[in-house]
C-alpha positions in Angstrom: 16.6 110.3 399.6 19.9 110.6 397.4 17.9 109.0 394.7 15.0 111.1 395.0 17.1 114.4 395.0 19.1 113.1 391.8 15.6 112.2 389.9 14.4 115.7 390.6 16.8 117.3 389.4 17.3 115.5 386.6 13.4 116.5 385.8 14.6 120.0 385.9 17.6 120.1 384.0 15.7 118.0 381.2 12.1 119.1 380.7 10.2 116.4 378.7 6.4 116.0 379.3 5.0 112.4 378.5 1.7 112.1 377.8 -0.2 108.7 379.3 -4.0 110.2 378.6 -6.3 108.2 376.0 -5.6 109.5 372.4 -3.1 111.8 373.2 -5.1 114.3 375.1 -1.8 116.5 375.6 0.1 115.7 372.5 -0.2 118.5 370.0 -1.1 117.5 366.4 1.4 117.4 363.7 0.9 120.2 362.0 0.4 122.6 365.5 4.5 121.5 365.6 5.1 122.8 362.3 3.7 126.2 362.1 4.7 127.0 366.4 8.1 125.9 365.0 8.3 128.3 362.4 6.5 131.3 363.9 7.9 134.6 362.3 7.7 136.8 365.0 6.5 136.5 368.9 2.8 136.6 370.1 1.4 137.7 373.0 -1.1 135.1 374.8 -3.4 136.7 377.6 -5.3 134.4 379.1 -8.5 135.8 381.4 -9.1 133.1 384.0 -10.1 132.4 387.7 -6.6 131.8 389.8 -7.6 128.5 390.8 -10.1 127.6 388.0 -10.4 124.0 386.7 -10.1 125.6 383.1 -7.2 126.9 383.9 -5.0 124.2 384.9 -6.6 122.5 381.6 -5.4 125.4 379.4 -2.2 125.3 381.2 -1.5 121.6 380.6 -2.7 122.4 376.9 -0.4 125.6 376.2 2.5 123.7 378.1 2.9 121.7 374.5 3.2 124.9 372.9 5.7 126.6 375.3 7.9 123.6 374.9 8.2 123.7 370.9 9.3 127.7 370.7 10.2 130.7 372.9 8.6 133.3 370.5 5.0 132.5 372.4 4.6 134.8 375.6 2.1 134.1 378.3 0.3 135.8 380.7 -2.5 134.9 383.2 -5.3 137.6 384.2 -7.8 136.8 386.7 -11.1 139.0 385.6 -12.1 139.1 389.4 -8.5 140.9 390.7 -7.4 143.0 387.5 -11.0 144.3 386.1 -9.1 147.3 384.7 -6.9 144.9 382.3 -10.4 142.6 381.7 -12.4 145.8 380.5 -9.6 147.0 378.5 -9.1 143.7 376.0 -12.8 143.8 376.3 -13.1 140.7 377.5 -16.8 139.5 379.2 -16.0 135.8 379.7 -14.0 133.5 381.7 -11.5 131.4 379.8 -11.0 133.7 377.3 -7.7 134.0 375.0 -6.6 137.5 373.9 -3.8 136.7 371.2 -1.5 139.7 369.8 1.3 139.7 367.3 2.3 142.6 365.6 -0.8 144.9 364.9 -3.2 141.8 364.3 -5.0 140.8 367.2 -7.4 137.8 367.8 -9.8 136.3 371.0 -11.1 132.6 371.3 -13.3 131.4 374.2 -13.3 127.8 373.4 -9.4 126.9 374.4 -8.6 123.5 372.2 -6.1 123.1 370.2 -8.0 123.4 367.1 -9.1 127.3 367.6 -5.8 128.0 369.3 -3.7 126.5 366.5 -5.6 128.6 364.1 -5.5 131.5 366.3 -1.8 131.3 366.1 -2.0 131.2 362.4 -4.7 134.2 361.8 -2.2 136.7 364.1 1.1 135.9 362.2 -0.4 135.3 358.4 0.5 138.9 356.5 -1.4 138.1 353.5 -4.8 135.8 353.2 -4.5 134.1 350.6 -8.1 133.9 347.9 -9.7 130.0 347.2 -12.2 130.4 344.2 -14.5 127.7 343.8 -16.1 127.4 340.5 -19.7 127.3 339.9 -22.5 127.5 337.1 -22.2 124.0 336.1 -23.8 122.3 338.7 -20.5 121.9 340.8 -20.8 120.8 344.5 -22.0 124.0 346.7 -19.8 125.5 348.8 -22.8 126.9 351.6 -24.5 123.1 351.4 -24.9 121.5 354.6 -26.2 118.3 353.0 -24.2 115.3 352.5 -23.0 116.1 348.9 -22.0 119.9 349.9 -18.8 121.4 350.5 -19.8 123.4 353.7 -17.0 121.9 355.9 -14.6 122.0 353.4 -15.0 125.7 353.1 -15.0 125.9 356.8 -12.2 123.9 357.2 -9.9 125.9 354.6 -11.4 129.1 356.4 -10.0 127.8 360.0 -6.6 127.4 358.0 -6.7 131.2 357.2 -8.0 131.1 353.5 -10.2 133.7 351.6 -13.0 131.1 350.2 -15.0 133.0 347.3 -16.9 131.7 344.5 -16.7 132.1 340.9 -19.2 132.3 337.9 -16.9 132.1 335.0 -19.0 133.5 332.2 -20.1 136.1 334.2 -16.7 137.5 334.9 -15.0 136.3 332.1 -11.5 135.9 333.6 -10.2 134.5 336.7 -9.6 137.2 339.4 -5.4 138.2 339.6 -6.1 137.4 343.5 -7.0 133.9 343.2 -4.6 131.5 344.4 -6.2 128.5 343.8 -9.3 127.9 341.7 -11.0 124.5 342.7 -13.7 122.5 340.3 -15.6 120.7 342.2 -17.4 118.0 339.7 -19.2 119.9 337.7 -22.4 117.8 336.4 -22.7 120.6 333.1 -19.9 120.8 330.4 -17.8 123.8 330.6 -18.2 125.4 327.3 -15.4 125.8 325.0 -14.7 129.3 326.4 -14.5 128.6 330.0 -12.0 125.8 329.3 -9.8 128.6 327.7 -9.9 131.2 330.2 -8.7 128.0 332.4 -6.0 126.9 330.2 -4.5 130.8 329.9 -4.7 130.9 333.9 -2.7 127.6 334.5 -0.3 128.7 331.6 0.5 132.3 333.8 1.0 130.4 336.4 -1.8 129.6 338.0 -3.1 126.5 340.1 -6.6 124.6 339.8 -7.4 121.5 342.1 -10.3 119.2 339.7 -12.4 116.6 341.4 -14.4 114.7 338.5 -16.5 112.1 339.6 -17.5 108.8 337.5 -20.3 109.7 336.0 -19.6 113.2 335.4 -18.7 114.8 331.6 -17.7 118.5 332.3 -16.3 118.1 328.5 -12.5 118.8 329.6 -10.9 115.5 328.6 -9.0 117.5 325.4 -7.9 120.3 327.7 -6.6 117.6 330.7 -5.0 115.8 327.9 -2.8 119.1 326.9 -1.6 119.2 330.3 -0.4 115.3 330.4 -4.0 113.8 332.2 -6.4 111.5 331.2 -9.5 110.6 333.2 -10.8 106.9 333.3 -14.1 105.7 331.8 -14.3 103.3 334.6 -14.7 103.1 338.6 -12.2 101.3 340.6 -13.2 98.0 342.4 -11.1 97.2 345.7 -12.7 94.0 347.3 -9.9 94.9 349.9 -12.0 98.0 351.0 -14.4 95.6 353.1 -11.5 95.0 355.5 -12.0 98.9 356.6 -16.0 98.8 356.8 -16.1 100.2 353.1 -17.5 99.0 350.1 -16.3 97.4 346.8 -16.5 100.4 345.2 -14.9 102.7 347.6 -11.7 101.7 347.4 -8.7 102.7 350.4 -5.7 104.5 349.8 -3.0 103.9 352.8 0.0 103.9 350.7 1.1 107.3 348.8 3.7 108.3 346.4 6.2 110.4 348.0 5.3 114.5 347.2 4.9 117.5 349.4 1.1 116.6 350.0 1.5 113.6 351.3 5.0 114.1 353.2 4.2 112.1 356.7 0.9 111.0 356.0 -0.3 107.9 358.0 -3.7 108.6 357.8 -6.0 106.4 355.3 -8.3 108.0 352.8 -11.5 106.4 351.2 -12.6 107.1 347.6 -16.2 106.6 347.1 -17.1 105.6 343.4 -13.7 107.0 342.2 -12.6 106.6 338.3 -9.1 106.6 337.2 -6.8 109.3 336.5 -3.5 108.4 335.0 -0.7 110.6 333.5 0.2 110.4 329.6 3.7 112.1 328.4 3.3 115.8 327.0 6.1 117.7 326.4 7.2 120.5 328.7 4.9 119.1 331.4 6.2 117.1 334.7 3.3 114.3 335.7 3.3 112.5 339.0 0.3 109.8 339.9 -0.2 110.6 343.7 -2.6 108.2 344.9 -3.0 104.8 343.5 -5.4 102.2 345.0 -3.7 98.6 345.7 -2.9 95.6 344.0 -6.0 93.5 344.9 -8.2 96.7 342.7 -8.9 97.0 339.6 -10.7 99.7 336.9 -14.0 98.1 335.8 -15.0 99.5 332.3 -18.3 97.6 332.5 -20.8 98.4 335.3 -23.8 99.3 333.6 -25.5 96.0 334.9 -25.0 96.4 338.4 -22.6 93.7 339.4 -19.1 93.9 339.1 -16.3 90.9 338.0 -12.4 91.7 336.8 -12.4 91.0 333.2 -8.7 90.7 332.2 -9.8 91.6 328.3 -11.8 94.6 329.5 -10.4 95.9 332.9 -7.0 97.3 334.1 -5.5 95.4 337.0 -4.5 97.4 340.1 -2.6 99.4 341.3 -4.6 102.4 339.7 -3.5 106.1 339.1 -6.6 108.4 341.1 -4.9 111.5 341.2 -2.5 113.1 338.9 -0.8 116.2 339.2 0.8 118.4 336.3 3.6 120.9 336.5 4.5 123.1 333.7 8.4 123.1 333.3 9.9 126.6 333.9 10.4 129.1 331.4 13.6 130.5 330.9 12.3 133.6 330.3 9.8 133.3 333.2 11.5 131.3 336.0 8.7 132.7 338.5 5.8 130.8 337.0 4.3 127.3 338.7 1.5 126.1 336.9 0.3 123.8 338.9 -2.8 121.2 338.0 -4.0 118.5 340.7 -7.0 115.8 339.4 -9.0 113.8 341.7 -11.2 111.3 340.4 -13.6 111.5 342.8 -15.6 114.7 344.9 -17.7 112.8 347.4 -14.1 112.3 349.7 -14.5 116.2 350.5 -17.9 116.1 350.8 -19.8 116.8 354.2 -20.4 113.4 354.7 -16.7 112.0 353.6 -14.4 114.7 354.6 -14.3 113.9 358.4 -13.2 110.3 357.5 -9.5 109.6 358.5 -7.6 111.6 356.4 -9.9 112.2 353.7 -10.0 116.1 354.7 -6.4 116.6 355.5 -5.5 115.0 351.7 -7.9 117.6 350.7 -6.5 120.1 352.7 -2.9 119.5 352.0 -3.8 120.0 348.5 -5.0 123.6 348.5 -2.1 124.4 350.5 0.0 122.9 348.4 -1.3 124.9 345.6 -1.6 127.8 347.3 2.1 127.7 348.3 1.2 127.5 351.9 3.5 124.5 352.6 3.9 125.1 356.3 0.0 123.8 356.4 0.7 120.5 355.0 0.4 118.6 357.7 -2.1 116.3 360.1 -4.5 118.6 361.9 -5.6 118.7 365.3 -8.7 117.1 366.3 -11.2 117.6 369.0 -10.6 116.1 371.8 -12.6 113.8 373.5 -13.5 114.4 377.3 -13.0 111.1 378.8 -14.4 111.1 382.2 -13.4 108.4 384.3 -16.3 106.1 385.8 -16.0 105.4 389.7 -18.6 102.2 389.9 -19.0 102.0 393.8 -16.7 98.5 393.8 -13.7 100.8 392.5 -14.3 103.2 394.9 -14.1 100.6 397.8 -10.9 99.0 396.4 -9.5 102.5 396.0 -10.4 103.3 399.8 -8.9 100.3 400.9 -5.7 100.5 399.0 -5.2 103.9 399.6 -6.4 104.3 403.0 -5.6 100.8 405.0 -3.2 98.7 402.9 -0.7 101.0 401.9 -0.4 102.9 405.1 -0.2 100.3 406.6 2.5 98.6 405.2 4.6 101.5 404.8 3.8 101.5 408.9 4.8 97.3 409.1 8.2 98.3 407.4 9.0 101.0 409.7 8.4 99.1 412.7 10.4 96.6 411.5 13.4 98.9 410.7 12.9 100.5 414.4 12.8 96.9 416.2 16.1 96.0 413.9 18.0 99.3 415.2 17.1 98.7 418.6 18.0 94.9 418.9 21.8 96.4 417.3 
């Protein structure tokens, strides 16, 4: 009895939860932990559940992880059946609704997943929504397209991270809007006009941020512009035989080691790049470049892929590791130190499309890159995943075993121990 009291006292004074569920059901994602540990102000959560419902128990287990991380989340439960006035005041019509309020902002969610809760917290604590523009007019990837090549999922994920997403037809507008935090150029198939390239260059020089995704077979005619910023696109395709180990293709290199950078800080997920070209840094005065992604040592940059077969040729091809993504930053101007010109180029656009963005770390890398360019560092991390419902499958034999152990063997064993103790004391 004394031991039980001692253990209970320790548990009361040192609260800690252990998650033994498959897939860490009650363990919060790194992005969630990062976000709630840096909340700028208090948030009121009002949860509308029936008092004894299983949905309330599930939500309580999940939200406990949030409450462990911060004291800025204030939680109250309201039973709609017992408190109809409060329920009506909040405009709630469905059990399981969560109302979030912070300052003058408020929102409601009905599907109480970690992803939805975290996105709602972000929504009510962010004072300003930054705008991301996708360039169009050159047969780029379409952000409203749901087919495999489209970027509809990327758009949705950006919006869930709290960004406003728009398209930009540069030849029509003649300028990049002043509210643009990032300009994304997703694999233009047709060449950019000289005037467009000049507008993008001026935007960058004035402290803008640009994210270019260029497939190997695309020729957007930006080579001169990129070299000015210390970046060179390779006329090749990167081959990596080790990709077979990940269930991929030779021409779909897998990257699982990253250069130290804010985008890939604590990044432990692999990324796959279907048909990617090399992207390398070239020395340019006043520009600092970083090769952020490199393929494995067994890879090479294949320069002759017209025949349909690939073999490493030491006279023509470049041996790995191969750089496939480069960041260029303009060194600060003494007269205008606040300007932070940033350009990120990746030699593949497929990794972020609807087909591949949910593969391992692909979506997180894309979103981290945009967040870094937009100077939203608190969003850079591994994001919450949808939790799988894994019910226990109770077979008849398993049920019989549990019944025998729980109803017969264990109680019988305890009774036998009790009788033995009684008998020994009686003989004393």
